N, CA, C and O atoms as CSV, one atom per row, in Angstrom:
chain,resi,resn,atom,element,x,y,z
A,1,MET,N,N,-26.663,6.910,3.595
A,1,MET,CA,C,-25.956,7.557,2.533
A,1,MET,C,C,-24.452,7.681,2.819
A,1,MET,O,O,-23.614,7.241,2.032
A,2,ILE,N,N,-24.139,8.290,3.963
A,2,ILE,CA,C,-22.706,8.466,4.304
A,2,ILE,C,C,-22.061,7.127,4.586
A,2,ILE,O,O,-20.883,6.935,4.283
A,3,ALA,N,N,-22.810,6.192,5.163
A,3,ALA,CA,C,-22.235,4.883,5.481
A,3,ALA,C,C,-21.890,4.148,4.166
A,3,ALA,O,O,-20.850,3.492,4.113
A,4,GLY,N,N,-22.683,4.227,3.149
A,4,GLY,CA,C,-22.387,3.603,1.872
A,4,GLY,C,C,-21.121,4.152,1.207
A,4,GLY,O,O,-20.330,3.402,0.635
A,5,ILE,N,N,-20.941,5.518,1.295
A,5,ILE,CA,C,-19.819,6.135,0.752
A,5,ILE,C,C,-18.583,5.673,1.518
A,5,ILE,O,O,-17.556,5.356,0.918
A,6,LEU,N,N,-18.687,5.638,2.838
A,6,LEU,CA,C,-17.559,5.214,3.677
A,6,LEU,C,C,-17.163,3.791,3.405
A,6,LEU,O,O,-15.973,3.480,3.368
A,7,VAL,N,N,-18.150,2.897,3.207
A,7,VAL,CA,C,-17.898,1.498,2.912
A,7,VAL,C,C,-17.158,1.404,1.509
A,7,VAL,O,O,-16.229,0.609,1.366
A,8,ALA,N,N,-17.548,2.158,0.564
A,8,ALA,CA,C,-16.899,2.134,-0.745
A,8,ALA,C,C,-15.478,2.652,-0.693
A,8,ALA,O,O,-14.577,2.083,-1.309
A,9,VAL,N,N,-15.280,3.731,0.044
A,9,VAL,CA,C,-13.906,4.249,0.284
A,9,VAL,C,C,-13.051,3.287,0.987
A,9,VAL,O,O,-11.887,3.084,0.642
A,10,HIS,N,N,-13.633,2.678,1.996
A,10,HIS,CA,C,-12.901,1.640,2.801
A,10,HIS,C,C,-12.504,0.448,1.939
A,10,HIS,O,O,-11.411,-0.098,2.089
A,11,LEU,N,N,-13.421,0.038,1.010
A,11,LEU,CA,C,-13.090,-1.060,0.166
A,11,LEU,C,C,-11.935,-0.728,-0.757
A,11,LEU,O,O,-11.026,-1.534,-0.956
A,12,VAL,N,N,-11.985,0.467,-1.314
A,12,VAL,CA,C,-10.859,0.901,-2.235
A,12,VAL,C,C,-9.526,0.986,-1.460
A,12,VAL,O,O,-8.471,0.577,-1.946
A,13,MET,N,N,-9.625,1.546,-0.212
A,13,MET,CA,C,-8.375,1.650,0.581
A,13,MET,C,C,-7.818,0.267,0.956
A,13,MET,O,O,-6.601,0.085,0.995
A,14,SER,N,N,-8.693,-0.700,1.229
A,14,SER,CA,C,-8.224,-2.065,1.588
A,14,SER,C,C,-7.566,-2.725,0.407
A,14,SER,O,O,-6.496,-3.318,0.547
A,15,LEU,N,N,-8.179,-2.636,-0.753
A,15,LEU,CA,C,-7.563,-3.215,-1.946
A,15,LEU,C,C,-6.262,-2.528,-2.349
A,15,LEU,O,O,-5.301,-3.168,-2.776
A,16,GLY,N,N,-6.264,-1.242,-2.203
A,16,GLY,CA,C,-5.021,-0.508,-2.454
A,16,GLY,C,C,-3.856,-0.828,-1.519
A,16,GLY,O,O,-2.696,-0.912,-1.922
A,17,LEU,N,N,-4.235,-1.006,-0.220
A,17,LEU,CA,C,-3.215,-1.389,0.690
A,17,LEU,C,C,-2.679,-2.786,0.493
A,17,LEU,O,O,-1.483,-3.012,0.676
A,18,ILE,N,N,-3.532,-3.741,0.121
A,18,ILE,CA,C,-3.119,-5.046,-0.195
A,18,ILE,C,C,-2.169,-4.994,-1.389
A,18,ILE,O,O,-1.122,-5.642,-1.366
A,19,SER,N,N,-2.504,-4.259,-2.399
A,19,SER,CA,C,-1.662,-4.172,-3.598
A,19,SER,C,C,-0.305,-3.568,-3.267
A,19,SER,O,O,0.729,-4.083,-3.692
A,20,LEU,N,N,-0.309,-2.489,-2.518
A,20,LEU,CA,C,0.924,-1.796,-2.189
A,20,LEU,C,C,1.847,-2.703,-1.331
A,20,LEU,O,O,3.058,-2.737,-1.550
A,21,ILE,N,N,1.277,-3.419,-0.376
A,21,ILE,CA,C,2.094,-4.300,0.437
A,21,ILE,C,C,2.711,-5.390,-0.401
A,21,ILE,O,O,3.878,-5.734,-0.212
A,22,LEU,N,N,1.946,-5.942,-1.327
A,22,LEU,CA,C,2.493,-6.986,-2.159
A,22,LEU,C,C,3.604,-6.488,-3.121
A,22,LEU,O,O,4.437,-7.280,-3.561
A,23,LEU,N,N,3.610,-5.227,-3.431
A,23,LEU,CA,C,4.615,-4.675,-4.269
A,23,LEU,C,C,6.004,-4.487,-3.617
A,23,LEU,O,O,7.017,-4.371,-4.306
A,24,HIS,N,N,6.019,-4.462,-2.279
A,24,HIS,CA,C,7.234,-4.267,-1.531
A,24,HIS,C,C,8.139,-5.480,-1.752
A,24,HIS,O,O,7.655,-6.610,-1.825
A,25,ALA,N,N,9.475,-5.249,-1.860
A,25,ALA,CA,C,10.434,-6.314,-1.952
A,25,ALA,C,C,10.812,-6.757,-0.584
A,25,ALA,O,O,11.266,-5.982,0.258
A,26,GLY,N,N,10.609,-8.037,-0.383
A,26,GLY,CA,C,11.003,-8.623,0.903
A,26,GLY,C,C,12.378,-9.208,0.793
A,26,GLY,O,O,13.169,-8.787,-0.051
A,27,LYS,N,N,12.684,-10.191,1.646
A,27,LYS,CA,C,13.989,-10.861,1.675
A,27,LYS,C,C,14.209,-11.609,0.363
A,27,LYS,O,O,15.301,-11.613,-0.205
A,28,GLY,N,N,13.072,-12.271,-0.117
A,28,GLY,CA,C,13.226,-13.072,-1.312
A,28,GLY,C,C,12.875,-12.332,-2.554
A,28,GLY,O,O,12.796,-12.968,-3.606
A,29,GLY,N,N,12.657,-11.056,-2.535
A,29,GLY,CA,C,12.355,-10.305,-3.742
A,29,GLY,C,C,10.872,-10.009,-3.823
A,29,GLY,O,O,10.458,-8.882,-4.095
A,30,GLY,N,N,10.081,-11.041,-3.580
A,30,GLY,CA,C,8.606,-10.857,-3.591
A,30,GLY,C,C,8.030,-10.502,-4.926
A,30,GLY,O,O,8.625,-10.754,-5.974
A,31,LEU,N,N,6.895,-9.929,-4.872
A,31,LEU,CA,C,6.154,-9.568,-6.121
A,31,LEU,C,C,6.764,-8.399,-6.827
A,31,LEU,O,O,6.489,-8.172,-8.005
A,32,ALA,N,N,7.570,-7.665,-6.148
A,32,ALA,CA,C,8.212,-6.504,-6.797
A,32,ALA,C,C,9.109,-6.926,-7.900
A,32,ALA,O,O,9.219,-6.216,-8.900
A,33,ASP,N,N,9.770,-8.061,-7.774
A,33,ASP,CA,C,10.670,-8.582,-8.880
A,33,ASP,C,C,9.879,-8.964,-10.065
A,33,ASP,O,O,10.425,-8.956,-11.168
A,34,ALA,N,N,8.628,-9.302,-9.934
A,34,ALA,CA,C,7.847,-9.745,-11.090
A,34,ALA,C,C,7.592,-8.489,-12.018
A,34,ALA,O,O,7.327,-8.635,-13.211
A,35,PHE,N,N,7.682,-7.287,-11.436
A,35,PHE,CA,C,7.452,-6.125,-12.252
A,35,PHE,C,C,8.733,-5.397,-12.572
A,35,PHE,O,O,8.727,-4.213,-12.909
A,36,GLY,N,N,9.853,-6.129,-12.460
A,36,GLY,CA,C,11.181,-5.545,-12.835
A,36,GLY,C,C,11.883,-4.866,-11.697
A,36,GLY,O,O,12.754,-4.033,-11.948
A,37,GLY,N,N,11.561,-5.166,-10.465
A,37,GLY,CA,C,12.245,-4.537,-9.360
A,37,GLY,C,C,13.648,-4.931,-9.168
A,37,GLY,O,O,14.436,-4.135,-8.659
A,38,GLY,N,N,14.024,-6.143,-9.552
A,38,GLY,CA,C,15.404,-6.587,-9.366
A,38,GLY,C,C,16.212,-6.590,-10.614
A,38,GLY,O,O,17.331,-7.103,-10.589
A,39,MET,N,N,15.739,-6.059,-11.707
A,39,MET,CA,C,16.444,-6.099,-12.987
A,39,MET,C,C,17.387,-4.935,-13.144
A,39,MET,O,O,17.331,-3.954,-12.402
A,40,GLY,N,N,18.234,-5.064,-14.102
A,40,GLY,CA,C,19.093,-3.912,-14.423
A,40,GLY,C,C,20.463,-4.045,-13.755
A,40,GLY,O,O,20.639,-4.840,-12.832
A,41,PRO,N,N,21.412,-3.271,-14.225
A,41,PRO,CA,C,22.766,-3.339,-13.599
A,41,PRO,C,C,22.805,-2.869,-12.170
A,41,PRO,O,O,23.686,-3.300,-11.425
A,42,LEU,N,N,21.871,-1.981,-11.726
A,42,LEU,CA,C,21.914,-1.455,-10.429
A,42,LEU,C,C,20.907,-2.207,-9.486
A,42,LEU,O,O,20.669,-1.776,-8.357
A,43,GLY,N,N,20.355,-3.285,-9.958
A,43,GLY,CA,C,19.289,-3.991,-9.209
A,43,GLY,C,C,19.854,-4.674,-7.957
A,43,GLY,O,O,19.080,-4.935,-7.037
A,44,ASN,N,N,21.146,-4.977,-7.867
A,44,ASN,CA,C,21.662,-5.779,-6.758
A,44,ASN,C,C,22.508,-4.922,-5.772
A,44,ASN,O,O,23.266,-5.484,-4.980
A,45,LEU,N,N,22.393,-3.639,-5.810
A,45,LEU,CA,C,23.111,-2.805,-4.911
A,45,LEU,C,C,22.570,-2.895,-3.465
A,45,LEU,O,O,23.339,-2.713,-2.522
A,46,GLY,N,N,21.326,-3.160,-3.280
A,46,GLY,CA,C,20.796,-3.285,-1.925
A,46,GLY,C,C,20.416,-2.005,-1.270
A,46,GLY,O,O,19.855,-2.006,-0.174
A,47,GLY,N,N,20.705,-0.928,-1.905
A,47,GLY,CA,C,20.324,0.369,-1.337
A,47,GLY,C,C,18.889,0.714,-1.541
A,47,GLY,O,O,18.208,0.079,-2.347
A,48,SER,N,N,18.397,1.719,-0.826
A,48,SER,CA,C,17.003,2.123,-0.965
A,48,SER,C,C,16.905,3.147,-2.059
A,48,SER,O,O,17.469,4.235,-1.948
A,49,THR,N,N,16.194,2.816,-3.117
A,49,THR,CA,C,16.073,3.725,-4.242
A,49,THR,C,C,14.940,4.730,-3.946
A,49,THR,O,O,14.210,4.607,-2.962
A,50,VAL,N,N,14.831,5.704,-4.821
A,50,VAL,CA,C,13.759,6.685,-4.743
A,50,VAL,C,C,12.433,6.042,-4.871
A,50,VAL,O,O,11.486,6.388,-4.165
A,51,ALA,N,N,12.353,5.092,-5.782
A,51,ALA,CA,C,11.031,4.375,-6.020
A,51,ALA,C,C,10.635,3.650,-4.790
A,51,ALA,O,O,9.466,3.699,-4.409
A,52,GLU,N,N,11.541,2.975,-4.139
A,52,GLU,CA,C,11.215,2.228,-2.895
A,52,GLU,C,C,10.770,3.183,-1.789
A,52,GLU,O,O,9.824,2.883,-1.061
A,53,ARG,N,N,11.425,4.305,-1.657
A,53,ARG,CA,C,11.041,5.253,-0.584
A,53,ARG,C,C,9.688,5.852,-0.877
A,53,ARG,O,O,8.893,6.076,0.036
A,54,ASN,N,N,9.411,6.119,-2.171
A,54,ASN,CA,C,8.071,6.645,-2.539
A,54,ASN,C,C,7.006,5.585,-2.353
A,54,ASN,O,O,5.881,5.913,-1.973
A,55,LEU,N,N,7.319,4.340,-2.605
A,55,LEU,CA,C,6.396,3.251,-2.329
A,55,LEU,C,C,6.113,3.146,-0.859
A,55,LEU,O,O,4.967,2.939,-0.462
A,56,ASP,N,N,7.122,3.281,-0.049
A,56,ASP,CA,C,6.910,3.290,1.414
A,56,ASP,C,C,6.015,4.427,1.883
A,56,ASP,O,O,5.121,4.239,2.708
A,57,ARG,N,N,6.270,5.582,1.350
A,57,ARG,CA,C,5.434,6.750,1.749
A,57,ARG,C,C,3.978,6.550,1.300
A,57,ARG,O,O,3.046,6.854,2.044
A,58,LEU,N,N,3.799,6.050,0.113
A,58,LEU,CA,C,2.455,5.849,-0.353
A,58,LEU,C,C,1.736,4.789,0.426
A,58,LEU,O,O,0.535,4.910,0.670
A,59,THR,N,N,2.456,3.721,0.837
A,59,THR,CA,C,1.862,2.693,1.605
A,59,THR,C,C,1.418,3.246,2.997
A,59,THR,O,O,0.321,2.948,3.470
A,60,VAL,N,N,2.260,4.019,3.604
A,60,VAL,CA,C,1.928,4.613,4.911
A,60,VAL,C,C,0.711,5.537,4.777
A,60,VAL,O,O,-0.169,5.532,5.638
A,61,ALA,N,N,0.659,6.331,3.696
A,61,ALA,CA,C,-0.446,7.220,3.570
A,61,ALA,C,C,-1.771,6.461,3.372
A,61,ALA,O,O,-2.794,6.833,3.947
A,62,VAL,N,N,-1.743,5.405,2.560
A,62,VAL,CA,C,-2.943,4.587,2.338
A,62,VAL,C,C,-3.347,3.889,3.660
A,62,VAL,O,O,-4.532,3.753,3.965
A,63,ALA,N,N,-2.340,3.456,4.428
A,63,ALA,CA,C,-2.624,2.807,5.708
A,63,ALA,C,C,-3.276,3.701,6.723
A,63,ALA,O,O,-4.148,3.286,7.485
A,64,VAL,N,N,-2.823,4.974,6.717
A,64,VAL,CA,C,-3.444,5.969,7.608
A,64,VAL,C,C,-4.887,6.249,7.153
A,64,VAL,O,O,-5.799,6.327,7.977
A,65,MET,N,N,-5.077,6.395,5.876
A,65,MET,CA,C,-6.443,6.608,5.363
A,65,MET,C,C,-7.350,5.407,5.658
A,65,MET,O,O,-8.534,5.587,5.943
A,66,PHE,N,N,-6.813,4.196,5.594
A,66,PHE,CA,C,-7.562,3.003,5.892
A,66,PHE,C,C,-7.959,3.037,7.384
A,66,PHE,O,O,-9.098,2.730,7.734
A,67,ALA,N,N,-7.034,3.400,8.227
A,67,ALA,CA,C,-7.315,3.512,9.692
A,67,ALA,C,C,-8.407,4.573,9.926
A,67,ALA,O,O,-9.308,4.355,10.736
A,68,ILE,N,N,-8.338,5.659,9.261
A,68,ILE,CA,C,-9.336,6.772,9.447
A,68,ILE,C,C,-10.697,6.288,9.020
A,68,ILE,O,O,-11.694,6.553,9.692
A,69,THR,N,N,-10.754,5.546,7.854
A,69,THR,CA,C,-12.094,5.099,7.361
A,69,THR,C,C,-12.618,3.999,8.310
A,69,THR,O,O,-13.831,3.878,8.484
A,70,THR,N,N,-11.754,3.220,8.909
A,70,THR,CA,C,-12.145,2.188,9.860
A,70,THR,C,C,-12.801,2.832,11.082
A,70,THR,O,O,-13.862,2.403,11.535
A,71,LEU,N,N,-12.123,3.903,11.619
A,71,LEU,CA,C,-12.706,4.596,12.778
A,71,LEU,C,C,-14.014,5.295,12.412
A,71,LEU,O,O,-14.975,5.249,13.180
A,72,ALA,N,N,-14.059,5.955,11.223
A,72,ALA,CA,C,-15.262,6.574,10.805
A,72,ALA,C,C,-16.437,5.633,10.638
A,72,ALA,O,O,-17.568,5.973,10.983
A,73,LEU,N,N,-16.163,4.427,10.098
A,73,LEU,CA,C,-17.205,3.410,9.968
A,73,LEU,C,C,-17.693,2.992,11.292
A,73,LEU,O,O,-18.900,2.860,11.497
A,74,ALA,N,N,-16.744,2.764,12.265
A,74,ALA,CA,C,-17.196,2.395,13.580
A,74,ALA,C,C,-18.028,3.455,14.250
A,74,ALA,O,O,-18.956,3.139,14.995
A,75,TRP,N,N,-17.705,4.746,13.992
A,75,TRP,CA,C,-18.463,5.794,14.595
A,75,TRP,C,C,-19.853,5.974,13.919
A,75,TRP,O,O,-20.847,6.213,14.604
A,76,VAL,N,N,-19.907,5.858,12.585
A,76,VAL,CA,C,-21.152,6.042,11.863
A,76,VAL,C,C,-22.096,4.914,12.063
A,76,VAL,O,O,-23.291,5.144,12.248
A,77,LEU,N,N,-21.593,3.634,12.033
A,77,LEU,CA,C,-22.418,2.450,12.156
A,77,LEU,C,C,-22.780,2.106,13.554
A,77,LEU,O,O,-23.522,1.147,13.769
A,78,ASP,N,N,-22.287,2.853,14.542
A,78,ASP,CA,C,-22.569,2.559,15.950
A,78,ASP,C,C,-23.903,3.076,16.356
A,78,ASP,O,O,-24.303,2.916,17.509
């Protein structure tokens, strides 16, 4: 029962982490530009915006939760 719940949470965390990483703007703009990340008059300033910082924080939080579910699965399934 608990293993099934952990697997489901782990799957959601992994898909969320993949999505969040793909949203980050890399050197070439990446997938973030496809959703309007580089548009507008302030798009080329190169500074870190509030949205980018919040995306970073959310990515770190999901990565930590992914690591916790990985360890929990290793402990439960052992």
